[in-house]
Backbone bond lengths (Angstrom), bond angles and torsions (degrees), N, CA, C in turn:
res aa  C-N    CA-C-N  psi(-1)  N-CA   C-N-CA  omega(-1)  CA-C   N-CA-C  phi
1 M - - - 1.472 - - 1.539 113.02 -
2 K 1.376 112.73 -45.46 1.474 118.48 179.82 1.542 111.05 -62.06
3 K 1.354 115.27 -39.50 1.476 118.52 178.90 1.527 111.88 -63.19
4 I 1.335 115.55 -37.80 1.463 119.93 179.51 1.520 111.22 -67.11
5 L 1.379 116.49 -40.68 1.435 120.93 178.92 1.519 111.45 -66.07
6 S 1.343 115.89 -38.84 1.483 120.74 179.61 1.508 109.78 -65.47
7 L 1.336 115.91 -42.48 1.461 120.48 -178.96 1.518 109.47 -64.31
8 F 1.382 116.17 -41.54 1.440 121.76 179.16 1.539 109.86 -60.44
9 L 1.348 115.89 -44.63 1.460 119.59 -178.72 1.539 111.32 -62.66
10 I 1.318 116.47 -43.09 1.459 121.21 179.12 1.491 112.22 -60.68
11 L 1.354 115.48 -46.16 1.451 120.74 179.39 1.501 111.93 -63.45
12 T 1.351 116.76 -37.32 1.435 121.28 178.59 1.535 112.59 -64.47
13 L 1.340 115.62 -44.83 1.455 121.51 178.16 1.540 111.37 -63.62
14 V 1.322 115.69 -42.69 1.465 118.73 179.13 1.528 109.63 -63.51
15 S 1.298 116.60 -40.15 1.472 120.88 178.69 1.539 111.02 -62.82
16 L 1.342 115.43 -45.02 1.458 119.84 -178.70 1.498 111.43 -62.66
17 F 1.362 116.52 -51.59 1.468 120.40 -176.64 1.523 110.57 -67.69
18 G 1.320 115.50 -37.80 1.482 119.17 178.91 1.540 109.73 -63.72
19 G 1.369 115.49 -41.93 1.446 119.39 179.09 1.507 111.84 -62.56
20 C 1.394 116.14 -42.79 1.451 120.01 178.70 1.528 111.57 -60.68
21 A 1.331 115.21 -44.95 1.470 120.35 -179.22 1.503 110.53 -63.14
22 A 1.348 116.31 -42.93 1.457 119.82 -179.54 1.528 111.09 -64.19
23 A 1.363 115.49 -42.36 1.458 120.67 178.90 1.503 109.64 -61.20
24 G 1.331 115.32 -43.68 1.498 120.76 -178.92 1.528 109.78 -62.39
25 N 1.349 116.75 -44.33 1.465 118.88 -179.47 1.550 110.15 -63.11
26 Q 1.328 116.10 -42.02 1.460 119.64 -179.18 1.525 109.60 -63.24
27 A 1.313 117.52 -43.77 1.457 121.54 -178.57 1.527 109.69 -62.18
28 A 1.351 115.53 -42.35 1.457 120.20 179.97 1.520 110.57 -61.67
29 E 1.385 115.16 -43.31 1.447 119.91 -179.44 1.531 112.11 -63.50
30 K 1.307 116.27 -30.96 1.461 121.22 -179.66 1.536 110.38 -84.64
31 G 1.323 116.37 -7.75 1.488 118.01 -179.67 1.518 113.70 78.25
32 E 1.347 116.89 18.92 1.448 119.91 -177.22 1.538 112.23 -75.48
33 W 1.316 118.05 -23.81 1.463 120.84 174.89 1.472 109.18 -154.71
34 E 1.317 114.55 156.87 1.462 120.72 177.80 1.532 107.57 -134.37
35 S 1.320 117.00 154.20 1.462 121.12 175.26 1.510 109.27 -63.38
36 V 1.368 116.24 140.30 1.435 120.47 176.85 1.525 111.67 -90.71
37 Q 1.308 116.43 -1.13 1.471 120.13 179.59 1.529 109.67 -70.98
38 V 1.309 116.24 122.28 1.461 121.24 -179.36 1.523 108.17 -113.51
39 A 1.311 115.06 129.49 1.456 120.24 178.74 1.530 111.00 -66.96
40 F 1.354 115.51 140.15 1.469 119.79 179.19 1.498 110.40 -78.79
41 E 1.316 116.61 120.87 1.460 122.39 -179.72 1.510 109.36 -98.14
42 A 1.323 116.17 99.64 1.472 121.10 -174.15 1.547 113.28 -60.21
43 D 1.297 116.83 -43.23 1.490 119.60 -178.63 1.501 110.94 -66.20
44 D 1.330 117.78 -41.74 1.456 121.23 178.63 1.539 111.16 -64.07
45 Y 1.325 115.13 -40.82 1.440 121.38 -178.27 1.540 110.10 -65.11
46 Y 1.319 116.76 -46.07 1.451 120.48 179.42 1.542 112.55 -63.57
47 A 1.332 113.62 -39.36 1.488 118.67 176.52 1.500 110.61 -62.05
48 R 1.334 116.22 -37.29 1.476 119.74 177.35 1.513 111.68 -65.16
49 L 1.346 116.31 -41.35 1.453 120.75 176.03 1.534 110.44 -56.08
50 E 1.336 114.39 -46.57 1.441 118.15 179.88 1.513 114.22 -63.83
51 R 1.334 116.62 -34.80 1.468 120.46 178.09 1.546 109.95 -66.57
52 C 1.327 116.19 -40.85 1.460 120.37 176.60 1.513 111.81 -62.57
53 V 1.338 116.92 -41.04 1.428 121.35 179.15 1.552 109.74 -63.44
54 K 1.323 116.86 -43.78 1.454 122.62 179.37 1.539 110.87 -59.94
55 Q 1.307 117.69 -44.15 1.446 121.38 -179.18 1.547 110.98 -64.16
56 I 1.329 116.11 -40.03 1.467 120.17 179.40 1.536 108.85 -67.08
57 R 1.311 116.25 -40.97 1.477 121.76 179.84 1.512 112.17 -62.11
58 E 1.326 115.80 -29.13 1.481 119.64 179.00 1.529 110.98 -73.68
59 K 1.353 116.35 -16.33 1.473 119.67 -178.42 1.523 111.18 -104.11
60 T 1.326 118.56 -25.93 1.463 121.95 179.20 1.529 110.46 -157.47
61 D 1.305 115.90 146.83 1.460 121.06 175.48 1.513 111.81 -102.87
62 F 1.347 115.77 14.21 1.468 122.11 178.86 1.539 109.25 -64.25
63 V 1.335 116.79 128.80 1.474 121.43 178.15 1.534 109.21 -110.07
64 P 1.319 117.34 106.92 1.471 120.42 -176.22 1.532 111.63 -78.58
65 D 1.325 115.36 148.95 1.478 121.08 171.38 1.525 110.36 -98.31
66 I 1.331 114.98 -27.16 1.481 120.63 -171.05 1.514 109.35 -132.58
67 V 1.333 117.40 140.29 1.446 124.42 169.52 1.530 108.55 -103.72
68 L 1.320 116.89 131.54 1.464 122.29 174.88 1.526 106.30 -118.51
69 V 1.328 116.71 114.33 1.452 122.47 -179.68 1.524 108.43 -98.99
70 L 1.330 117.05 117.77 1.437 121.51 179.73 1.514 111.24 -95.35
71 G 1.347 115.46 126.55 1.435 120.47 -178.40 1.500 114.35 -90.43
72 S 1.331 117.06 -165.25 1.490 122.61 -174.85 1.524 110.88 -56.61
73 G 1.347 115.31 125.01 1.448 121.18 173.65 1.498 115.74 77.91
74 L 1.341 117.74 0.89 1.469 121.01 -176.75 1.517 112.32 -105.67
75 G 1.307 116.99 9.32 1.463 122.12 -174.45 1.538 113.22 -69.04
76 D 1.326 117.86 -18.10 1.462 119.84 -178.36 1.521 111.92 -62.28
77 Y 1.332 116.34 -24.88 1.469 120.03 -177.44 1.533 109.70 -58.92
78 A 1.319 116.86 -33.83 1.494 122.20 -177.89 1.534 111.19 -64.66
79 D 1.351 117.96 -18.49 1.449 120.51 -177.68 1.541 113.07 -76.37
80 S 1.342 116.64 -13.26 1.436 121.02 -173.76 1.534 114.46 -105.69
81 V 1.337 117.20 10.07 1.459 119.90 -173.71 1.546 110.32 -105.58
82 K 1.310 115.30 163.39 1.461 122.65 178.98 1.527 108.04 -84.75
83 I 1.325 114.09 104.23 1.457 119.36 -171.11 1.578 111.92 -87.52
84 V 1.310 115.26 133.17 1.460 121.38 176.36 1.523 109.93 -100.61
85 A 1.332 116.28 -38.80 1.476 120.90 179.26 1.498 110.58 -158.47
86 E 1.318 117.20 149.33 1.479 122.18 175.93 1.524 109.31 -129.01
87 I 1.320 115.06 134.70 1.468 119.31 179.78 1.527 108.40 -135.90
88 P 1.343 118.66 111.62 1.463 120.12 174.09 1.523 110.97 -61.78
89 Y 1.308 115.76 142.87 1.472 119.46 178.43 1.546 110.76 -55.08
90 S 1.321 116.45 -34.67 1.444 120.24 -174.76 1.522 113.10 -68.83
91 E 1.334 116.84 -12.59 1.477 120.84 177.70 1.534 112.96 -91.55
92 I 1.327 116.87 -0.43 1.454 122.32 179.06 1.528 108.79 -109.60
93 E 1.314 118.87 105.32 1.435 121.58 -177.86 1.534 111.11 -61.88
94 G 1.315 115.99 127.85 1.465 120.15 179.80 1.533 112.59 93.97
95 F 1.339 116.68 -3.67 1.481 121.12 -179.21 1.486 108.37 -93.92
96 P 1.335 120.47 126.95 1.490 121.09 -179.90 1.524 111.92 -64.55
97 V 1.337 116.39 144.47 1.446 122.55 -176.72 1.533 110.41 -110.57
98 S 1.336 116.08 134.11 1.466 121.71 179.82 1.536 109.58 -70.83
99 T 1.358 113.21 141.75 1.463 118.77 179.45 1.536 112.76 -120.98
100 V 1.322 116.70 9.93 1.472 121.06 -173.03 1.549 111.24 -104.00
101 A 1.329 114.88 138.30 1.466 119.58 175.84 1.500 110.73 -57.52
102 G 1.344 117.47 135.53 1.452 121.27 -178.63 1.506 112.54 94.05
103 H 1.347 117.45 -3.32 1.466 122.12 178.56 1.525 108.29 -122.62
104 D 1.347 116.51 96.01 1.473 120.87 -173.16 1.532 112.97 -63.81
105 G 1.300 117.66 -38.20 1.492 120.18 -178.60 1.492 113.58 82.33
106 T 1.341 117.93 58.28 1.451 122.61 -179.94 1.539 110.05 -140.44
107 L 1.308 115.90 137.91 1.475 120.90 170.27 1.509 107.22 -90.50
108 I 1.316 114.88 125.27 1.478 121.61 179.57 1.507 110.65 -116.65
109 F 1.305 117.15 108.93 1.464 122.37 179.49 1.524 107.09 -88.89
110 C 1.347 116.34 122.73 1.460 118.56 -169.56 1.540 111.64 -155.97
111 E 1.304 114.74 171.96 1.451 121.80 172.35 1.529 109.23 -114.41
112 I 1.321 114.82 129.10 1.461 121.19 179.46 1.540 108.33 -131.95
113 E 1.319 116.00 122.57 1.490 120.00 179.99 1.513 110.72 51.22
114 G 1.311 117.79 38.58 1.456 121.22 175.93 1.524 114.02 80.64
115 K 1.313 118.54 1.95 1.451 122.52 -178.88 1.536 109.90 -103.79
116 K 1.313 115.18 147.61 1.480 121.03 178.48 1.518 107.95 -91.59
117 V 1.322 114.96 111.45 1.478 121.93 -169.24 1.535 109.39 -124.94
118 V 1.343 114.71 141.70 1.465 118.86 165.92 1.523 106.59 -112.36
119 V 1.316 116.04 121.32 1.469 122.96 -179.02 1.536 108.62 -92.51
120 M 1.311 116.75 126.04 1.455 121.45 168.53 1.521 106.31 -90.56
121 N 1.323 117.08 98.30 1.464 120.77 -178.86 1.516 107.95 -84.50
122 G 1.333 114.30 82.49 1.467 120.83 -173.63 1.490 111.52 109.37
123 R 1.311 116.84 146.80 1.465 122.68 179.80 1.512 109.59 -131.78
124 V 1.321 114.96 168.59 1.498 118.21 173.20 1.496 108.37 -103.93
125 H 1.359 117.56 156.99 1.425 122.89 -173.58 1.510 110.28 -126.18
126 Y 1.302 116.96 156.08 1.455 122.72 177.33 1.507 110.16 -61.02
127 Y 1.333 117.64 -37.56 1.472 120.72 -176.25 1.525 113.88 -69.36
128 E 1.351 117.02 -12.43 1.462 119.42 177.04 1.539 111.05 -76.59
129 G 1.289 116.42 -4.98 1.467 119.76 178.41 1.508 113.18 105.55
130 Y 1.331 116.25 1.06 1.474 120.76 178.74 1.510 111.51 -77.08
131 D 1.325 116.62 144.74 1.461 119.97 170.13 1.508 107.66 -64.91
132 I 1.335 116.41 153.97 1.457 119.76 -176.02 1.522 113.23 -62.22
133 H 1.335 117.16 -29.29 1.439 121.14 175.49 1.546 112.80 -68.12
134 E 1.345 115.20 -29.68 1.470 120.79 175.56 1.513 110.11 -69.44
135 V 1.317 116.72 -37.72 1.446 120.28 -177.18 1.509 113.02 -59.47
136 V 1.353 116.42 -37.30 1.455 121.02 -178.43 1.510 113.05 -95.24
137 L 1.346 117.73 -2.09 1.453 119.72 -178.24 1.528 113.58 -57.83
138 P 1.323 119.64 -44.77 1.497 119.13 178.86 1.542 112.72 -53.61
139 L 1.334 114.94 -46.25 1.444 119.72 -178.36 1.560 110.72 -63.08
140 R 1.306 116.70 -40.68 1.452 120.30 178.52 1.524 110.67 -65.04
141 V 1.289 118.75 -38.54 1.451 122.69 177.74 1.546 109.49 -63.36
142 L 1.282 117.25 -44.74 1.460 121.18 -177.10 1.518 112.04 -70.48
143 H 1.320 116.73 -29.03 1.451 120.21 171.99 1.530 110.34 -64.81
144 L 1.332 115.91 -44.55 1.486 119.61 178.43 1.514 111.42 -65.02
145 L 1.334 117.59 -21.70 1.473 119.79 176.08 1.531 111.84 -77.26
146 G 1.355 115.96 -14.71 1.456 119.14 175.09 1.515 115.90 132.97
147 A 1.353 118.47 -10.70 1.463 119.98 -177.86 1.546 111.75 -69.79
148 E 1.307 115.16 136.19 1.469 122.92 -178.29 1.538 112.09 -116.35
149 T 1.365 116.60 -7.91 1.449 121.85 -178.29 1.514 107.85 -134.85
150 V 1.340 117.08 142.92 1.462 121.22 175.57 1.525 108.80 -131.13
151 V 1.359 112.50 135.63 1.453 119.89 173.10 1.523 105.88 -111.12
152 L 1.330 115.53 113.69 1.468 120.73 -176.25 1.528 108.71 -101.71
153 T 1.294 116.93 129.49 1.462 121.78 174.43 1.520 109.99 -121.02
154 N 1.325 115.19 152.22 1.468 119.21 178.17 1.515 110.22 -161.51
155 A 1.326 113.93 170.25 1.460 121.42 173.27 1.527 106.67 -101.67
156 V 1.354 116.45 136.45 1.448 121.28 -179.34 1.508 111.29 -135.04
157 G 1.321 113.87 161.21 1.446 121.10 169.37 1.524 109.71 -96.10
158 A 1.333 116.31 142.64 1.473 120.00 -179.82 1.493 111.59 -85.90
159 I 1.308 116.25 126.00 1.479 122.35 172.43 1.524 108.56 -95.52
160 N 1.322 116.72 -33.90 1.460 122.31 178.21 1.543 108.91 -73.52
161 A 1.308 115.88 121.10 1.465 121.44 -175.85 1.544 112.76 -68.69
162 D 1.304 117.87 -13.95 1.448 121.96 178.13 1.507 113.17 -80.96
163 Y 1.356 117.68 -8.04 1.444 122.97 179.34 1.507 110.16 -90.48
164 N 1.342 116.02 157.12 1.449 120.19 177.73 1.502 110.24 -129.67
165 V 1.329 116.56 153.65 1.477 121.67 175.87 1.540 108.30 -59.55
166 G 1.351 115.62 131.22 1.451 122.19 -175.78 1.510 113.71 99.33
167 D 1.341 117.52 -16.80 1.475 118.97 175.39 1.484 109.05 -73.38
168 F 1.347 116.53 166.12 1.445 123.22 175.91 1.552 109.85 -116.94
169 V 1.284 115.83 154.01 1.452 120.97 179.60 1.507 110.25 -130.57
170 L 1.325 116.06 129.05 1.467 120.79 171.60 1.497 106.89 -90.94
171 N 1.336 116.04 119.25 1.454 120.08 179.68 1.511 110.95 -73.39
172 V 1.324 116.35 123.88 1.474 120.66 177.34 1.503 112.04 -110.68
173 D 1.337 116.52 -11.17 1.460 121.05 175.91 1.514 107.14 -162.13
174 Y 1.338 116.89 171.32 1.436 120.05 -178.03 1.525 112.09 -147.66
175 I 1.342 114.79 167.49 1.464 121.61 171.64 1.520 106.42 -125.70
176 S 1.337 116.84 120.02 1.458 120.86 -175.36 1.520 112.72 -112.14
177 S 1.312 116.68 7.78 1.454 123.08 -170.09 1.549 115.31 -63.71
178 F 1.333 114.33 -16.84 1.454 117.69 -175.73 1.564 113.93 -102.96
179 V 1.285 117.52 9.14 1.456 123.56 176.41 1.524 108.40 -134.35
180 P 1.350 118.48 152.23 1.452 120.71 175.94 1.525 112.62 -64.08
181 S 1.314 116.35 149.93 1.452 119.74 177.05 1.532 110.43 -81.49
182 P 1.356 118.30 136.56 1.443 120.98 177.08 1.547 112.50 -74.17
183 L 1.307 115.95 1.93 1.474 119.98 179.11 1.502 113.30 -104.35
184 T 1.342 116.83 5.98 1.483 120.72 177.94 1.508 109.51 -68.67
185 G 1.342 114.41 155.41 1.481 119.80 -176.87 1.494 111.39 87.06
186 E 1.321 114.81 -174.44 1.481 121.21 -178.13 1.507 110.78 -59.87
187 N 1.317 117.58 134.09 1.452 122.12 179.60 1.504 110.61 -74.58
188 I 1.360 116.11 142.84 1.438 121.29 173.73 1.542 107.12 -98.71
189 D 1.297 116.17 98.32 1.462 119.89 -174.39 1.556 112.58 -60.44
190 K 1.322 116.75 -26.80 1.459 118.66 178.44 1.528 112.61 -65.98
191 L 1.330 115.83 -20.62 1.462 120.10 179.11 1.506 114.55 -95.70
192 G 1.322 116.74 -36.40 1.446 119.49 -179.51 1.525 113.16 178.07
193 D 1.307 115.76 178.96 1.479 122.15 -178.46 1.519 111.16 -74.59
194 R 1.311 115.16 156.67 1.449 122.38 179.50 1.529 111.74 -59.98
195 F 1.322 115.42 -48.27 1.484 121.42 -177.94 1.507 109.32 -111.39
196 V 1.358 115.07 124.47 1.469 119.45 -171.43 1.555 108.82 -117.35
197 D 1.319 113.85 129.39 1.480 120.11 176.27 1.521 110.26 -74.11
198 M 1.325 117.23 125.16 1.456 122.68 179.12 1.497 113.26 -111.08
199 T 1.318 117.11 20.89 1.462 120.34 179.57 1.515 112.35 -57.68
200 N 1.300 116.57 -42.59 1.483 121.06 -179.25 1.558 107.35 -126.07
201 A 1.315 115.21 68.85 1.471 120.76 -175.30 1.528 110.43 -65.82
202 F 1.325 117.29 -35.70 1.479 121.86 -177.90 1.496 110.61 -104.89
203 D 1.348 115.07 135.57 1.456 121.47 -171.65 1.523 109.76 -74.40
204 E 1.349 115.39 120.13 1.469 120.15 -176.95 1.509 112.31 -67.79
205 E 1.298 118.34 -35.00 1.466 121.42 179.15 1.544 109.83 -62.07
206 L 1.324 118.38 -43.97 1.461 121.92 -179.92 1.530 109.53 -68.26
207 N 1.306 117.91 -39.88 1.488 120.88 176.54 1.491 112.32 -59.46
208 A 1.339 115.60 -41.14 1.463 119.81 -179.54 1.499 112.40 -65.32
209 I 1.341 115.63 -36.97 1.494 120.37 176.35 1.519 110.06 -61.53
210 V 1.347 116.76 -47.26 1.473 120.46 -178.46 1.526 110.37 -61.35
211 E 1.329 115.63 -41.95 1.495 119.68 178.93 1.529 111.50 -61.46
212 G 1.337 115.00 -40.03 1.462 118.82 178.16 1.516 112.59 -64.05
213 V 1.323 116.28 -42.38 1.482 121.53 177.95 1.519 109.44 -64.01
214 A 1.349 116.26 -41.57 1.456 120.91 179.86 1.536 112.08 -61.42
215 N 1.327 114.51 -44.53 1.476 119.31 -179.57 1.517 110.78 -64.77
216 E 1.324 116.21 -41.83 1.487 120.69 178.88 1.538 112.93 -59.32
217 N 1.332 114.01 -33.70 1.454 119.95 -175.58 1.548 113.98 -106.80
218 K 1.313 116.03 8.59 1.465 123.78 179.43 1.565 110.98 51.90
219 I 1.309 113.87 49.27 1.444 121.68 176.27 1.548 107.73 -103.59
220 P 1.322 118.62 124.34 1.473 121.33 -177.72 1.550 110.98 -66.41
221 V 1.317 115.68 118.92 1.478 121.43 179.51 1.543 108.43 -134.59
222 H 1.311 114.39 131.22 1.465 120.79 178.28 1.538 110.63 -111.90
223 R 1.284 117.64 163.81 1.472 122.60 167.05 1.522 106.56 -103.62
224 G 1.341 117.53 133.14 1.447 118.55 -176.52 1.527 113.97 -154.25
225 V 1.328 113.10 174.70 1.446 122.58 178.41 1.500 107.50 -110.69
226 M 1.331 116.68 129.96 1.470 121.63 -178.20 1.519 110.50 -107.82
227 V 1.304 116.87 139.06 1.475 121.49 171.62 1.525 107.71 -111.21
228 Q 1.352 116.11 133.87 1.444 119.88 176.25 1.519 109.02 -101.70
229 T 1.359 114.48 133.85 1.464 120.30 172.80 1.506 108.96 -113.45
230 T 1.330 116.33 171.94 1.458 118.31 -175.67 1.552 112.09 -77.95
231 G 1.340 117.04 -33.81 1.456 119.65 -173.41 1.550 108.03 68.89
232 P 1.349 117.40 -168.15 1.455 126.94 0.91 1.520 114.76 -82.53
233 Q 1.355 118.12 -8.19 1.460 118.40 178.52 1.510 108.10 -71.48
234 Y 1.353 115.65 147.23 1.441 119.06 173.59 1.546 107.83 -72.44
235 E 1.299 114.75 160.49 1.430 120.86 -172.78 1.528 112.34 -73.60
236 S 1.289 118.33 155.73 1.457 122.18 178.10 1.532 108.36 -84.37
237 P 1.344 117.31 159.18 1.452 119.82 176.99 1.531 113.19 -56.32
238 A 1.344 115.43 -37.71 1.469 117.45 -179.88 1.512 111.72 -66.92
239 E 1.364 116.40 -36.69 1.467 119.82 177.70 1.501 110.22 -65.75
240 I 1.335 117.50 -40.68 1.470 120.66 178.45 1.541 110.90 -61.89
241 K 1.353 117.79 -38.46 1.439 119.82 175.88 1.514 111.47 -60.90
242 M 1.357 115.27 -41.15 1.460 119.61 179.87 1.526 110.52 -65.56
243 Y 1.348 118.80 -45.52 1.459 120.74 178.92 1.501 113.31 -61.34
244 R 1.371 115.16 -37.39 1.464 119.34 177.12 1.531 111.11 -62.66
245 S 1.356 115.46 -41.78 1.457 119.87 179.60 1.508 112.30 -65.97
246 L 1.370 117.15 -23.09 1.479 121.36 177.63 1.515 111.31 -84.27
247 G 1.323 118.82 -10.18 1.448 120.12 176.08 1.539 113.57 106.23
248 A 1.341 117.64 11.67 1.439 120.79 179.43 1.527 111.03 -80.84
249 D 1.342 116.91 140.56 1.474 123.88 175.58 1.502 112.14 -99.92
250 T 1.341 117.03 -30.86 1.449 122.03 -178.70 1.518 110.46 -140.08
251 V 1.319 115.69 163.14 1.455 120.76 178.40 1.513 110.83 -138.11
252 G 1.332 115.24 138.19 1.468 121.07 179.74 1.504 111.25 -150.28
253 M 1.348 117.15 -179.29 1.436 122.69 -176.38 1.514 112.90 -115.79
254 S 1.299 118.37 20.52 1.451 123.53 -179.21 1.542 110.25 -154.63
255 T 1.343 114.34 -173.23 1.463 121.97 165.08 1.548 114.31 84.80
256 V 1.334 117.14 -49.95 1.465 118.82 -177.08 1.505 111.36 -63.71
257 V 1.328 117.94 -47.31 1.483 118.89 -179.74 1.519 111.54 -65.10
258 E 1.322 116.99 -32.05 1.475 120.70 177.47 1.537 108.85 -68.40
259 T 1.331 115.87 -37.80 1.447 119.95 177.62 1.529 110.92 -61.01
260 I 1.330 115.69 -43.70 1.464 120.52 179.42 1.509 110.85 -61.58
261 A 1.345 116.45 -45.51 1.476 120.39 -178.43 1.555 108.43 -65.29
262 A 1.293 117.51 -40.34 1.473 121.24 -178.45 1.522 110.47 -63.70
263 R 1.336 116.93 -45.36 1.473 120.03 -179.67 1.544 109.46 -67.60
264 H 1.308 118.01 -32.59 1.466 122.12 175.91 1.513 109.95 -58.32
265 M 1.323 115.74 -34.59 1.484 120.16 -179.10 1.544 112.78 -93.88
266 G 1.316 116.55 5.51 1.466 121.83 178.03 1.517 115.38 77.91
267 M 1.321 116.71 19.00 1.475 120.31 -179.85 1.519 111.87 -80.62
268 R 1.323 116.34 149.22 1.462 120.05 170.74 1.526 108.64 -79.00
269 V 1.318 116.03 141.40 1.465 121.52 -174.26 1.518 110.84 -125.88
270 C 1.340 114.66 129.94 1.451 121.63 168.77 1.528 106.71 -125.61
271 S 1.295 117.95 132.15 1.474 120.88 -176.70 1.518 110.08 -128.52
272 I 1.310 115.54 119.55 1.477 122.35 -178.21 1.544 107.40 -116.89
273 S 1.335 116.55 118.92 1.454 121.48 178.77 1.496 110.05 -105.26
274 C 1.347 115.34 143.64 1.461 122.50 175.75 1.536 107.14 -106.34
275 I 1.332 117.02 124.03 1.479 120.44 179.42 1.541 108.28 -78.15
276 T 1.301 117.31 111.71 1.456 121.01 -178.62 1.519 113.57 -103.70
277 N 1.323 116.36 -10.34 1.474 120.11 179.92 1.502 108.79 -165.52
278 M 1.333 116.04 159.73 1.470 120.12 169.55 1.504 106.78 -84.99
279 A 1.303 117.48 148.73 1.458 122.65 -174.37 1.514 111.46 -68.20
280 A 1.318 116.84 168.03 1.474 123.45 -178.12 1.512 110.97 -55.07
281 G 1.311 116.14 135.83 1.454 121.53 -177.51 1.537 112.97 91.13
282 M 1.341 115.19 -11.06 1.481 119.30 -178.32 1.537 109.21 -109.22
283 Q 1.326 118.21 -7.80 1.443 123.00 172.41 1.512 107.90 -149.49
284 E 1.332 117.62 169.91 1.455 121.35 -170.52 1.496 112.49 -64.53
285 K 1.316 117.73 -48.98 1.503 120.94 178.18 1.515 108.76 -156.29
286 I 1.343 115.04 166.65 1.470 122.44 -176.69 1.529 108.28 -128.39
287 S 1.334 117.02 138.75 1.457 120.32 176.97 1.533 109.89 -139.32
288 H 1.335 116.27 158.12 1.448 121.24 178.62 1.529 110.25 -67.29
289 E 1.317 116.40 -33.00 1.483 120.91 177.89 1.545 110.51 -61.64
290 E 1.340 114.03 -39.71 1.476 117.63 179.49 1.522 109.36 -65.02
291 V 1.341 115.46 -43.07 1.476 121.10 -178.78 1.539 108.56 -57.54
292 Q 1.352 117.64 -49.29 1.446 120.61 -179.66 1.525 112.83 -63.50
293 S 1.323 116.31 -40.74 1.454 120.45 -178.30 1.539 110.63 -64.11
294 S 1.331 115.40 -45.45 1.455 120.05 179.78 1.524 111.15 -64.84
295 S 1.318 117.57 -34.98 1.470 121.05 177.75 1.521 110.36 -66.72
296 D 1.340 116.59 -39.93 1.452 121.57 178.09 1.531 110.41 -61.82
297 D 1.315 116.68 -41.10 1.470 121.51 -178.68 1.537 110.48 -66.37
298 A 1.320 117.12 -30.43 1.456 120.35 -176.81 1.520 113.16 -94.18
299 S 1.351 116.61 1.43 1.449 119.99 -171.74 1.528 115.51 -62.06
300 K 1.353 116.55 -34.71 1.469 120.06 179.25 1.513 111.23 -66.89
301 S 1.317 118.06 -43.19 1.457 122.56 177.80 1.511 109.18 -64.60
302 F 1.333 115.96 -41.18 1.473 120.10 179.97 1.532 110.15 -61.17
303 A 1.341 117.44 -41.81 1.456 121.06 179.94 1.528 110.65 -61.99
304 V 1.357 115.98 -38.79 1.470 120.39 178.88 1.530 110.09 -63.37
305 L 1.299 117.45 -45.45 1.451 122.30 -178.99 1.523 112.07 -62.70
306 V 1.308 116.76 -48.42 1.478 119.73 -176.82 1.512 111.16 -69.44
307 S 1.324 118.21 -43.20 1.459 121.15 179.77 1.520 110.06 -62.26
308 G 1.349 114.45 -43.34 1.481 117.11 178.52 1.472 112.99 -64.03
309 L 1.355 118.40 -37.48 1.470 120.79 176.76 1.517 111.51 -63.39
310 L 1.343 116.35 -47.79 1.478 120.18 -177.71 1.523 110.60 -63.81
311 K 1.321 116.86 -37.14 1.446 121.67 -177.50 1.548 111.39 -66.32
312 K 1.334 116.20 -38.65 1.482 120.72 -172.20 1.523 113.47 -96.29
313 M 1.326 118.24 -17.85 1.454 118.83 -175.85 1.549 110.77 -73.76
314 A 1.355 114.13 149.58 1.475 118.41 -178.56 1.529 109.45 -76.71
């Protein structure tokens, strides 16, 4: 009897999957749907990078050494710098435009603590509907403009119970397993090698400088591991438990893929996260308004950390 039931179950599953496949083939033949998967065209992508560089060059001849990416609620820092030129993302054809509150979407070419910096006042995210290669396109363009170092900032939720809202975290490692890699598809040899070692993704020398500045100014700074998720929904309590078991201290919706792209191009990376909330299951609820408010509260300390880093870094 058990053998008959097993055989019946197998035949039923084969029939179901076979029917689904047949229906899919018929629909495709009729043109009712098409795959949304688009092959990555390396030559076209690199040509687009070059077009963006050319457009920026037509507006300014400023050559940055450092990229500073400002995350959610941290854009006020850009108001205090010596500006040489400003270019909205929307004025650069082929450049992705941010659609999220708290991300202005402007390139600010400036001098900070004697360093030549281009500030990305706002970033684009995978959850906005952009392909993962689009998400890292701005950073790739700015590297082609001359930048060899990137300071990535973002707002994160704390998974580690020893952290508090308003604290900062220096990322020393990451988990990227829940988002697509920006290195998928044909490799662009002009940008970097096919296979990239991520053993030391974050620059220890830069991290040590930030820690020194934090200690001098009594600003709480931790070392931690960040996990990036796709968003835009906040994580569930069960997901947070899983990330904690994997060794993550914080969770966010950006930064990790930018780190991968930066290391692919040989850039030095420093990543400073601002804890704006405790992760799901560790507080009653989470909102974007809370994230922005917490970022605003921490903006002065953030300015101290970034300015101190730029002043002391070689």
